[in-house]
C-alpha positions in Angstrom: -11.1 -7.7 -5.7 -10.7 -10.4 -8.2 -12.5 -11.3 -11.4 -14.2 -14.7 -12.0 -14.4 -16.3 -15.4 -14.2 -19.5 -17.3 -10.9 -19.6 -19.2 -11.6 -18.5 -22.8 -10.1 -20.3 -25.8 -7.7 -17.4 -26.6 -6.8 -16.5 -23.0 -3.2 -16.9 -21.8 -2.0 -16.7 -18.2 0.3 -18.4 -15.7 0.1 -18.2 -11.9 0.3 -20.0 -8.5 -2.8 -21.4 -6.9 -3.7 -19.7 -3.6 -7.1 -21.2 -3.0 -9.4 -24.0 -4.2 -13.2 -24.0 -4.0 -16.2 -25.7 -5.5 -19.9 -25.1 -5.4 -23.3 -25.8 -6.9 -24.0 -22.3 -8.2 -27.1 -23.3 -10.2 -28.3 -26.0 -7.8 -27.7 -28.9 -10.1 -24.1 -28.8 -11.4 -20.9 -28.8 -9.4 -18.4 -26.2 -10.5 -14.7 -26.2 -9.6 -12.6 -23.1 -9.1 -9.1 -22.1 -8.3 -7.9 -18.6 -7.2 -4.6 -17.9 -8.7 -2.1 -15.1 -8.3 -0.7 -14.1 -11.7 2.6 -12.4 -12.3 1.4 -8.8 -11.6 0.1 -9.9 -8.2 -3.5 -9.6 -9.3 -5.7 -12.5 -8.0 -8.0 -14.2 -10.5 -10.7 -16.9 -9.9 -10.9 -19.4 -12.7 -13.3 -22.3 -13.4 -11.4 -25.5 -14.2 -12.3 -29.1 -14.9 -12.9 -31.6 -12.1 -10.0 -33.7 -13.1 -7.5 -30.8 -13.0 -9.1 -29.6 -9.7 -8.5 -32.9 -8.0 -4.8 -33.1 -9.2 -3.7 -29.7 -8.0 -3.0 -28.2 -4.6 -2.5 -24.8 -3.1 1.0 -23.6 -4.1 1.0 -25.5 -7.5 1.6 -23.6 -10.7 -1.1 -23.6 -13.3 -0.7 -22.5 -16.9 -3.2 -21.6 -19.6 -2.0 -21.2 -23.2 -4.0 -19.9 -26.2 -6.0 -22.7 -27.7 -5.5 -25.1 -24.8 -7.2 -25.9 -21.5 -5.5 -24.9 -18.2 -2.9 -27.4 -17.1 -0.7 -28.1 -14.1 2.6 -26.4 -14.8 
């Protein structure tokens, strides 16, 4: 089981991308997600920007620091 959320402003995590997905959850807007495996081997599905989604691939490291958006690490 994994949790899905949009990265909060004060969240902090780091992990490796294990899956990419996208979908029109509300029927009108495209949302981009990555499933990451964080340090304690817990999978987490996170919503990210389209620009970041297009620049990452499975196996890439992604980092989220407090006060910043997720970024390729």
